[in-house]
C-alpha positions as CSV (number, residue, x, y, z in Angstrom):
1,M,6.8,-25.7,20.1
2,A,3.3,-23.4,20.9
3,A,1.3,-25.8,19.2
4,R,2.6,-28.5,21.1
5,A,1.8,-27.8,24.1
6,L,-2.1,-26.0,22.7
7,V,-2.7,-29.3,21.1
8,G,-1.6,-31.5,24.3
9,S,-3.9,-29.2,26.3
10,I,-6.6,-29.9,23.9
11,M,-6.2,-33.4,23.7
12,L,-6.0,-33.9,28.1
13,S,-9.3,-31.7,28.1
14,G,-11.2,-35.0,26.5
15,T,-12.5,-32.8,24.2
16,Q,-15.1,-35.1,21.5
17,A,-14.0,-32.2,18.6
18,D,-11.5,-32.9,16.0
19,V,-8.4,-31.3,16.5
20,V,-6.7,-29.4,13.5
21,V,-4.2,-27.5,13.2
22,L,-3.4,-25.0,10.4
23,H,-0.1,-24.1,9.5
24,T,1.9,-22.6,6.7
25,G,4.6,-25.0,4.2
26,A,7.4,-22.9,6.2
27,V,6.4,-25.7,8.9
28,T,8.5,-28.8,7.9
29,T,7.3,-32.3,8.6
30,D,9.4,-33.1,11.4
31,Q,8.2,-29.9,13.4
32,L,4.6,-31.4,12.4
33,A,5.2,-35.4,13.4
34,P,4.1,-34.4,17.0
35,L,1.4,-32.6,16.6
36,R,0.2,-35.7,14.3
37,E,1.6,-38.7,17.3
38,L,-0.3,-36.0,19.1
39,G,-3.7,-37.3,17.4
40,A,-4.3,-33.8,15.8
41,R,-4.9,-33.5,12.0
42,L,-2.8,-31.7,9.9
43,V,-4.5,-29.0,7.3
44,L,-2.0,-26.9,5.0
45,A,-3.4,-23.1,5.2
46,E,-1.4,-20.9,2.9
47,H,-1.2,-16.4,2.6
48,L,-4.2,-15.4,1.3
49,P,-4.2,-14.3,-2.3
50,T,-4.2,-10.9,-1.6
51,S,-2.6,-7.0,-3.8
52,T,1.2,-6.9,-3.7
53,D,-0.5,-3.3,-1.9
54,F,-1.8,-4.7,0.9
55,N,1.2,-6.8,1.4
56,V,2.4,-4.0,1.6
57,R,0.7,-1.9,3.8
58,H,1.0,-4.9,5.8
59,Q,4.5,-5.3,6.1
60,R,5.8,-6.1,9.7
61,D,7.9,-3.1,9.9
62,R,5.3,-0.7,8.5
63,I,2.3,-1.5,10.9
64,H,5.2,-1.3,14.0
65,A,5.9,1.6,12.8
66,V,2.9,3.7,12.5
67,S,1.4,0.9,15.5
68,P,3.9,-0.3,17.4
69,F,3.3,-2.3,20.6
70,L,3.6,-0.1,23.1
71,K,2.4,-2.6,25.5
72,G,4.7,-5.6,25.5
73,G,7.2,-7.4,23.4
74,K,6.7,-9.4,20.1
75,P,8.5,-12.2,19.5
76,L,10.7,-11.9,16.0
77,F,8.8,-14.4,14.5
78,H,5.8,-12.3,14.5
79,T,4.7,-11.6,10.9
80,P,1.7,-9.7,10.3
81,L,0.6,-11.2,6.6
82,D,0.7,-14.7,9.1
83,N,-2.3,-13.5,11.3
84,F,-4.5,-13.1,7.9
85,I,-4.2,-16.8,7.6
86,K,-6.6,-18.1,9.8
87,L,-9.5,-16.6,8.1
88,R,-8.6,-19.5,5.6
89,L,-10.7,-22.3,8.9
90,W,-14.1,-20.7,7.0
91,Q,-13.2,-22.5,3.8
92,L,-13.3,-26.5,6.2
93,E,-16.9,-26.7,5.3
94,Q,-17.2,-30.0,6.4
95,Y,-17.4,-29.1,9.7
96,R,-21.0,-27.1,10.9
97,C,-19.0,-25.2,13.9
98,V,-15.0,-24.4,13.9
99,V,-13.6,-22.9,17.7
100,F,-11.0,-21.6,16.9
101,I,-8.0,-21.0,19.2
102,D,-4.9,-18.9,19.2
103,A,-0.9,-21.5,18.7
104,D,0.4,-19.2,21.7
105,A,-2.2,-20.6,24.2
106,L,-3.3,-23.7,26.6
107,M,-6.8,-25.1,27.8
108,V,-7.0,-25.6,30.8
109,S,-10.5,-26.9,31.0
110,N,-13.1,-28.7,28.5
111,C,-14.0,-26.4,25.7
112,D,-16.8,-28.4,24.0
113,S,-19.7,-26.2,24.9
114,L,-18.2,-23.5,22.8
115,F,-19.6,-24.9,20.1
116,D,-23.4,-24.3,21.2
117,Y,-22.4,-20.4,20.8
118,P,-22.6,-18.6,17.7
119,E,-21.1,-17.5,14.5
120,F,-19.7,-14.7,15.2
121,S,-18.7,-15.7,19.1
122,G,-15.3,-13.9,20.7
123,A,-13.8,-12.5,23.6
124,P,-12.9,-9.5,24.8
125,N,-9.3,-8.3,24.7
126,V,-9.4,-7.7,28.4
127,Y,-5.8,-7.1,30.1
128,E,-5.6,-3.1,31.4
129,S,-9.1,-2.2,32.3
130,L,-12.6,-2.6,31.3
131,A,-12.7,-0.4,28.9
132,D,-10.6,-3.4,26.7
133,F,-14.2,-4.8,26.8
134,H,-15.2,-3.3,23.6
135,R,-12.1,-4.5,21.8
136,L,-12.2,-8.1,20.5
137,N,-8.8,-10.1,21.2
138,A,-9.1,-12.9,17.4
139,G,-7.0,-15.4,19.7
140,V,-10.8,-17.8,20.5
141,F,-13.5,-17.1,18.8
142,V,-16.3,-18.9,17.4
143,A,-16.6,-19.3,13.6
144,Q,-18.7,-21.3,10.8
145,P,-17.0,-22.5,8.0
146,S,-19.0,-21.0,5.0
147,A,-16.9,-20.9,1.1
148,K,-19.4,-17.9,0.6
149,T,-18.3,-16.3,3.6
150,Y,-15.1,-16.6,2.7
151,E,-15.2,-15.1,-0.3
152,N,-17.1,-12.1,0.4
153,M,-14.2,-11.7,3.5
154,L,-11.5,-11.8,1.0
155,K,-13.9,-9.2,-1.1
156,M,-13.9,-6.8,1.8
157,L,-10.4,-7.4,3.5
158,D,-8.8,-6.3,-0.4
159,A,-10.5,-3.4,-0.9
160,P,-8.6,-0.3,-2.2
161,D,-6.3,1.3,0.7
162,A,-7.9,-1.0,3.2
163,Y,-5.5,-0.8,6.1
164,W,-6.3,-3.0,9.1
165,P,-3.6,-2.2,12.5
166,R,-4.8,-5.2,14.7
167,T,-4.9,-7.2,11.4
168,D,-7.5,-10.5,11.9
169,Q,-8.7,-8.5,15.2
170,S,-9.7,-5.3,13.0
171,F,-11.1,-7.2,10.4
172,L,-12.6,-9.4,12.4
173,Q,-14.6,-6.5,14.2
174,H,-15.6,-4.6,11.0
175,Y,-16.5,-7.8,9.5
176,F,-18.7,-8.7,12.5
177,P,-19.9,-5.5,14.0
178,D,-22.5,-7.2,16.6
179,W,-19.7,-10.4,17.7
180,H,-20.7,-11.8,20.7
181,G,-18.8,-11.5,23.9
182,L,-17.5,-14.7,25.3
183,P,-17.1,-15.0,28.8
184,V,-13.5,-13.7,28.9
185,F,-12.7,-16.6,31.1
186,Y,-12.7,-18.7,27.9
187,N,-9.5,-16.7,26.4
188,M,-7.8,-15.4,29.9
189,L,-4.8,-12.8,28.4
190,Q,-1.6,-13.3,30.8
191,Y,-1.3,-9.9,31.5
192,V,-4.2,-10.2,33.6
193,W,-2.4,-11.8,35.7
194,F,-0.5,-8.5,37.6
195,N,-3.0,-6.1,35.6
196,L,-6.8,-6.9,36.5
197,P,-5.7,-9.9,39.6
198,D,-8.9,-10.1,40.4
199,L,-10.6,-11.0,37.0
200,W,-8.6,-14.0,37.7
201,D,-9.8,-17.1,39.3
202,W,-8.0,-20.5,38.2
203,K,-11.2,-22.1,38.9
204,S,-13.3,-20.3,36.2
205,I,-10.6,-20.1,33.1
206,K,-10.2,-22.3,30.3
207,I,-8.3,-20.8,28.5
208,V,-5.0,-18.7,29.4
209,H,-3.6,-17.1,26.5
210,Y,0.0,-16.1,26.6
211,Q,-0.5,-12.2,24.5
212,Y,3.0,-10.7,23.5
213,E,5.8,-11.9,25.7
214,K,5.8,-15.6,24.7
215,P,6.6,-18.2,27.9
216,W,8.6,-20.6,25.5
217,E,11.3,-17.3,25.5
218,K,14.4,-16.7,27.5
219,D,14.3,-14.3,30.6
220,H,11.8,-11.9,29.0
221,P,11.6,-8.3,30.5
222,K,7.8,-10.0,31.8
223,A,9.3,-13.1,33.2
224,A,9.3,-13.0,36.6
225,K,6.2,-11.2,37.5
226,L,4.4,-14.5,35.0
227,R,6.4,-17.0,36.7
228,P,3.0,-19.3,37.9
229,L,2.3,-18.7,34.1
230,I,5.5,-19.6,32.5
231,D,6.3,-22.7,35.0
232,L,2.0,-23.9,33.5
233,W,3.1,-23.5,30.6
234,Q,6.3,-25.9,30.5
235,A,4.9,-28.5,32.5
236,Y,2.2,-28.8,29.3
237,Y,4.2,-28.5,26.5
238,E,6.8,-31.4,28.8
239,G,3.4,-33.3,29.4
240,S,4.5,-33.8,33.3
241,D,4.0,-32.4,36.4
242,I,0.4,-30.8,35.3
243,P,-1.4,-29.7,38.3
244,D,-4.8,-29.7,39.3
245,I,-5.8,-26.5,38.2
246,A,-7.9,-25.8,40.4
247,T,-6.1,-25.9,43.6
248,L,-3.5,-23.0,41.8
249,D,-3.5,-19.9,44.4
250,N,-4.6,-16.9,42.2
251,P,-2.5,-13.6,41.5
252,V,-2.5,-11.4,44.5
253,S,-5.8,-8.8,45.0
254,T,-5.0,-4.9,44.3
255,H,-7.3,-4.6,46.9
256,V,-6.6,-4.3,50.4
């Protein structure tokens, strides 16, 4: 469902780029059919060849016990080991540049300009305070595929006793310590809507990222606060009554 809404939104943006969906073998042919019909290229991307020790350290229950999600909820399908699969995009050497977008996002304005950014460019993990700007959010980033980079990543990723508490985000920030910061509007996290409403500007936003609770979940704890964003996602998912983003109302400012 998430990928269908995202791919549909990318196609509506008028992109000139190929739209590639990485998926595991757990997804059925029938589930993938709507993405193919939208024009996406489908690429099978299995789990990385990590060690048993690595896999044990990064099990969902173990990670959540050490670093619990206290700010919001994650759906039951969230599996930390799945997060590392995105490193396989560095194997797509037929492309000069790749813009990665998590499936739980919507592209509400054309983002082809991202292909002009260098590797590694990512947006900050801003959704609670300005202090968040020093942390990477790996929901949107720009990379240059390279088999050599991929192999080097695997060696660092699965080094003895290596533990990445924020999974792919911790690893990518470690691997690219001098990462280039994208404008926050290229990866606007949904909690900004109620935590930092002064930062939200529909006329500037390119991608909305539904971190934590998902817009297809029924009556989740933040649903009332996030109703306008949930309704927007539903419109893209259903492919009808999609509003002109620039005409939408911004959240109420916290300043009087």
